[in-house]
C-alpha positions, 0 to 999 in steps of 0.5 A: 732740262739739264741732264747729268751725264756719265763720261768715261775717259781713258787718259794717262796725262793728269794734266789733261784729266784736270782739263777734262774735270774743269770742262765737265764739272757738272757730270760724273766723270770716270777716269782710267789710265791703263787699257787693263783698268779700262776694260775691267770697268767697261766690262760691267759698266759699258751700258751706263756710259753716255760718252767715252773718251779714248786717248791711244798712247798710254804710260807716259809714251808717245806715238806708240804701236797699236800692237802694244797692249796698253793702248786705246786701240786695245780698248777700241778692240774690246769695245767692238767685240763687247758692244756688238755694234751698239756703240755709245758715243766715242770720241778718240782724242789721241794725238797719234793720228795713224793710231786714231784712225785705226781706232775709229775703224774699229768703232763705226760712228766714232769721232777722232778729235785730237786733244788740242782742238776737243773742246773748242769742237764739242762745245760749239 
């Protein structure tokens, strides 16, 4: 039996979002492109999510420090505090390896799969 999933995606690149939309066309996708918008949405809807995909570098920037506010790290930190260890399936699809590892350390059980290999890994 097929089940429609609710998938939250933090991503600032419209081309990547188009790709996500094609791959998950049968599912409900919630897309946010800033850390602030993501936190606002997840504060009230976290429990409804089946999967969460997090990018790190937002705002059109690359290899951003996790110390900046508008990053996936800020959202991962929020989830770590908000979910109290009860994590929805989280995939970190950032192409910034040091930042992705820092995010994964906050979210036990999450997976780091860089975007360029994401869909071959989750569909195989």
